[in-house]
C-alpha positions as CSV (number, residue, x, y, z in Angstrom):
1,M,109.8,-160.7,-8.7
2,E,107.4,-163.3,-10.1
3,E,104.4,-160.9,-9.9
4,V,106.2,-158.4,-12.2
5,Q,107.3,-161.1,-14.6
6,G,103.8,-162.4,-15.0
7,F,102.5,-158.9,-15.6
8,L,105.1,-158.3,-18.3
9,E,104.2,-161.5,-20.1
10,Y,100.6,-160.5,-19.9
11,L,101.3,-157.1,-21.5
12,V,103.2,-158.7,-24.4
13,G,101.3,-161.9,-24.9
14,E,97.7,-160.7,-24.3
15,R,97.7,-157.0,-24.6
16,G,100.1,-156.9,-27.6
17,F,102.5,-154.4,-26.1
18,S,106.0,-154.3,-27.7
19,P,108.9,-155.8,-25.8
20,L,110.4,-152.3,-25.6
21,T,107.3,-150.9,-23.8
22,A,107.3,-153.9,-21.5
23,K,110.9,-153.1,-20.6
24,A,109.9,-149.6,-19.7
25,Y,107.2,-151.0,-17.4
26,S,109.7,-153.4,-15.9
27,H,112.2,-150.6,-15.2
28,D,109.5,-148.5,-13.4
29,L,108.3,-151.4,-11.2
30,Q,111.8,-152.5,-10.3
31,A,112.5,-148.9,-9.2
32,F,109.5,-148.8,-7.0
33,H,110.2,-152.3,-5.5
34,H,113.8,-151.2,-4.7
35,F,112.4,-148.0,-3.1
36,F,109.9,-149.5,-0.8
37,K,112.2,-152.3,0.2
38,S,114.9,-149.8,1.1
39,E,112.3,-147.9,3.2
40,D,110.9,-151.0,5.0
41,E,112.2,-154.5,4.3
42,T,109.0,-156.1,5.6
43,L,106.8,-154.6,2.9
44,D,105.6,-156.4,-0.2
45,W,103.4,-155.5,-3.1
46,A,100.2,-156.3,-1.1
47,T,101.1,-154.2,2.0
48,V,102.5,-151.1,0.3
49,D,100.2,-148.1,1.0
50,S,99.5,-144.8,-0.7
51,D,101.8,-142.9,1.6
52,M,104.7,-145.0,0.3
53,V,103.8,-144.2,-3.3
54,R,103.7,-140.5,-2.5
55,R,107.1,-140.7,-0.9
56,W,108.4,-142.4,-4.1
57,V,107.0,-139.6,-6.2
58,V,108.6,-137.0,-3.9
59,S,111.9,-139.0,-4.1
60,M,111.8,-138.9,-7.9
61,M,111.1,-135.2,-8.0
62,R,114.0,-134.5,-5.6
63,R,116.2,-136.4,-8.0
64,S,115.2,-134.0,-10.8
65,F,113.0,-136.6,-12.7
66,S,110.9,-134.7,-15.2
67,P,107.2,-134.5,-14.6
68,R,106.6,-136.6,-17.7
69,S,108.9,-139.4,-16.3
70,V,107.1,-139.3,-12.9
71,R,103.7,-139.6,-14.7
72,R,104.9,-142.6,-16.7
73,S,106.2,-144.3,-13.6
74,L,102.9,-143.8,-11.8
75,S,101.0,-145.1,-14.8
76,S,103.1,-148.2,-14.9
77,L,102.4,-148.8,-11.2
78,R,98.7,-148.3,-11.6
79,S,98.6,-150.7,-14.6
80,F,100.4,-153.3,-12.5
81,Y,98.0,-153.0,-9.6
82,R,95.0,-153.3,-11.8
83,Y,96.5,-156.6,-13.1
84,E,97.1,-157.8,-9.5
85,M,93.6,-156.9,-8.4
86,L,92.2,-158.8,-11.4
87,L,94.0,-161.8,-10.2
88,E,92.8,-161.0,-6.6
89,R,96.4,-161.0,-5.3
90,V,95.9,-157.5,-3.8
91,T,92.7,-155.8,-2.5
92,K,93.6,-152.2,-3.4
93,D,95.7,-150.0,-5.7
94,P,97.9,-147.8,-3.5
95,A,98.7,-145.6,-6.5
96,H,95.1,-144.7,-7.0
97,G,94.5,-141.1,-6.0
98,V,98.1,-140.2,-5.8
99,S,98.5,-137.0,-7.7
100,H,101.2,-136.6,-10.2
101,P,103.1,-133.4,-11.2
102,K,101.6,-131.4,-14.0
103,V,103.4,-131.6,-17.3
104,G,103.9,-127.9,-18.3
105,K,104.1,-126.7,-21.8
106,P,107.8,-126.4,-22.9
107,L,109.1,-122.9,-23.0
108,P,109.6,-121.6,-26.5
109,S,113.1,-121.7,-28.0
110,F,114.6,-118.4,-28.9
111,L,117.9,-116.9,-29.8
112,R,119.8,-114.3,-27.9
113,E,120.0,-110.7,-29.2
114,S,123.8,-111.1,-29.5
115,E,123.3,-114.1,-31.8
116,M,120.9,-112.2,-34.0
117,D,123.3,-109.2,-34.1
118,Y,126.1,-111.6,-35.2
119,L,123.8,-113.0,-37.9
120,F,123.0,-109.6,-39.4
121,D,126.2,-107.7,-38.7
122,R,128.9,-110.4,-39.3
123,V,127.5,-113.2,-41.5
124,H,128.2,-112.6,-45.2
125,F,125.1,-113.6,-47.2
126,G,126.8,-113.2,-50.6
127,E,125.7,-111.1,-53.6
128,G,122.8,-111.1,-56.0
129,F,119.1,-111.7,-55.8
130,G,119.1,-114.9,-53.8
131,A,121.5,-113.5,-51.1
132,V,119.5,-110.3,-50.7
133,R,116.2,-112.2,-50.5
134,D,117.5,-114.7,-47.9
135,R,118.8,-112.0,-45.7
136,M,115.5,-110.2,-46.2
137,I,113.5,-113.3,-45.1
138,L,115.5,-113.6,-41.9
139,L,115.2,-109.9,-41.1
140,M,111.5,-110.0,-41.8
141,F,110.9,-112.8,-39.3
142,Y,113.0,-111.2,-36.6
143,S,111.6,-107.7,-37.1
144,T,107.9,-108.5,-37.3
145,G,107.4,-111.9,-35.7
146,V,105.2,-113.2,-38.6
147,R,104.5,-116.9,-39.1
148,V,106.0,-118.7,-42.0
149,S,102.6,-119.0,-43.7
150,E,102.1,-115.2,-43.3
151,L,105.5,-114.4,-44.8
152,I,105.0,-116.7,-47.8
153,G,101.5,-115.1,-48.4
154,L,102.8,-111.5,-48.5
155,D,102.4,-109.6,-51.7
156,V,104.3,-106.5,-52.8
157,A,101.1,-104.5,-52.2
158,D,101.1,-105.5,-48.6
159,V,104.2,-103.4,-47.9
160,D,103.9,-99.7,-47.4
161,L,107.4,-98.3,-47.3
162,E,106.2,-94.7,-46.7
163,T,104.3,-95.4,-43.6
164,Q,106.5,-98.4,-42.7
165,E,103.7,-100.8,-42.2
166,L,103.1,-104.4,-43.2
167,K,99.6,-105.8,-43.8
168,V,99.6,-109.5,-42.7
169,T,96.9,-112.0,-43.3
170,G,97.0,-114.5,-40.4
171,K,94.9,-117.4,-39.3
172,R,91.3,-117.6,-40.4
173,N,92.1,-114.8,-42.9
174,K,92.3,-112.3,-40.1
175,Q,94.4,-109.2,-41.1
176,R,96.6,-107.1,-38.9
177,I,99.0,-104.2,-39.4
178,I,102.6,-104.5,-38.2
179,P,104.8,-101.4,-38.0
180,F,108.5,-101.8,-38.9
181,G,111.6,-99.8,-38.4
182,E,114.1,-98.0,-40.5
183,E,116.5,-100.9,-41.0
184,L,113.8,-103.2,-42.4
185,R,112.5,-100.3,-44.6
186,S,116.0,-99.8,-46.1
187,E,116.5,-103.5,-46.7
188,L,113.0,-103.9,-48.2
189,E,113.8,-101.1,-50.7
190,A,117.1,-102.9,-51.7
191,Y,115.2,-106.2,-52.0
192,E,112.5,-104.8,-54.1
193,R,115.0,-103.3,-56.5
194,E,116.7,-106.7,-56.9
195,R,113.3,-108.3,-57.4
196,G,112.2,-105.7,-59.9
197,S,115.4,-106.1,-62.0
198,L,114.9,-109.9,-62.0
199,L,111.2,-110.0,-62.9
200,H,110.5,-106.5,-64.4
201,N,107.2,-106.7,-62.4
202,M,106.6,-104.8,-59.2
203,A,103.4,-106.6,-58.4
204,G,102.6,-110.1,-57.2
205,P,104.2,-112.2,-54.4
206,L,106.8,-110.4,-52.3
207,F,109.1,-113.4,-51.8
208,V,109.8,-115.3,-55.0
209,N,112.1,-117.9,-56.5
210,A,114.4,-117.0,-59.3
211,D,111.7,-117.9,-61.8
212,G,109.2,-115.5,-60.2
213,T,107.0,-118.1,-58.5
214,R,105.9,-117.6,-54.9
215,M,108.2,-119.3,-52.4
216,K,106.9,-122.3,-50.5
217,D,107.3,-123.4,-46.9
218,P,110.1,-126.0,-47.3
219,K,112.3,-123.6,-49.2
220,V,111.9,-120.9,-46.5
221,R,112.5,-123.3,-43.7
222,G,115.7,-124.5,-45.4
223,I,117.0,-121.0,-45.7
224,V,116.3,-120.2,-42.0
225,K,117.9,-123.5,-40.8
226,R,121.0,-122.9,-42.9
227,Y,121.7,-119.4,-41.5
228,L,120.7,-120.1,-37.9
229,S,123.1,-123.0,-37.9
230,L,125.9,-120.4,-38.3
231,V,125.0,-118.6,-35.0
232,T,123.4,-121.1,-32.7
233,R,123.9,-124.8,-31.6
234,Q,120.3,-125.2,-30.3
235,R,118.4,-128.0,-31.9
236,K,115.4,-126.0,-33.2
237,K,116.3,-123.7,-36.1
238,T,112.9,-122.8,-37.5
239,P,111.0,-119.7,-38.5
240,H,108.9,-120.1,-35.3
241,V,112.1,-119.8,-33.3
242,L,112.6,-116.3,-34.9
243,R,108.9,-115.5,-34.0
244,H,109.7,-116.5,-30.4
245,T,112.8,-114.4,-30.5
246,F,110.9,-111.4,-31.8
247,A,108.4,-111.6,-28.9
248,T,111.1,-112.2,-26.3
249,V,113.2,-109.3,-27.5
250,M,110.1,-107.0,-27.5
251,L,109.2,-107.9,-23.9
252,N,112.8,-107.7,-22.7
253,N,113.1,-104.2,-24.0
254,G,109.9,-102.9,-22.3
255,A,107.0,-103.6,-24.7
256,E,103.6,-104.1,-23.1
257,L,102.2,-107.7,-23.2
258,E,99.0,-106.5,-24.9
259,A,101.0,-104.8,-27.7
260,V,103.0,-108.0,-28.3
261,K,99.8,-109.9,-28.4
262,E,98.5,-107.7,-31.2
263,L,101.7,-107.8,-33.2
264,L,101.8,-111.6,-33.0
265,G,98.1,-111.9,-33.9
266,H,97.2,-114.0,-30.9
267,E,93.5,-114.4,-30.1
268,S,94.1,-114.7,-26.3
269,L,96.5,-112.9,-24.0
270,S,97.2,-116.2,-22.3
271,T,98.9,-117.4,-25.4
272,T,101.3,-114.5,-25.3
273,E,102.0,-114.8,-21.6
274,I,104.2,-117.8,-22.1
275,Y,106.9,-115.3,-23.2
276,T,106.8,-113.7,-19.8
277,H,107.8,-117.1,-18.4
278,T,110.6,-117.3,-20.9
279,T,112.0,-113.9,-20.0
280,F,111.7,-114.7,-16.3
281,A,113.6,-118.0,-16.9
282,E,116.3,-116.2,-18.8
283,L,116.5,-113.6,-16.0
284,K,116.8,-116.3,-13.4
285,K,119.6,-118.0,-15.3
286,E,121.5,-114.7,-15.6
287,Y,121.0,-114.0,-11.9
288,E,122.3,-117.4,-10.9
289,H,125.3,-117.0,-13.3
290,A,126.2,-113.5,-12.2
291,H,125.3,-113.0,-8.6
292,P,128.1,-114.0,-6.2
293,R,125.7,-115.5,-3.6
294,A,123.2,-117.0,-6.0
């Protein structure tokens, strides 16, 4: 395919594209060339029409190409035809106007309830201040859905053990109140006793290092990753995964979407709605696994 080779040389030599990028373009163009030749041997680059391009797109989707891959392939084809039109070797771009599949937002990663139960019921965190604190951090994320910045920013004064409420300062300093259950209250009491015996000071930041300084983001993320690695093989093991897990568990157990929105501190309900897609996807997976005629 001399036309394609000339286009690739143009990309690298005149446009400054890397050889790796040019190779990706080459792959896409060869795939399309093979497709239209297999459909009609008499066709060439100049006689291919938009209908053929659409059939190629449908073919890729039927073969489970991701929307992102299909978009890239179409982009390669459009770039090639712009080059061919510039050289006046073709009169039109058959890829122009062919719609591509939308690239949806990836569904948030979350852990199963059974994995979280294993973490808190079976994993041994050890003894002493650090162990109690680390368990407390994980339970706080899972029980309240707070962001890592919100957890780090908590002070002892933000915790009301009597009413079982947590005052959280979120984005743009907007505050919200999050209720919590008996398990978290009991563990908070135990943690505050450990903290008090270490620092002899019941005020200041809630989550601290052994020297009494407020914990920072990397340290908290390291703790979360270390313990989630014991219960899941999924790639993401971050505080935000625990926030996603909190939201998913709440919805799976009957919480109203509006209530979850308020607990998470979302400005818009549409931001929270992604978790309904997550729970539906999980439901569909369970159905396909369990139903004898799925």
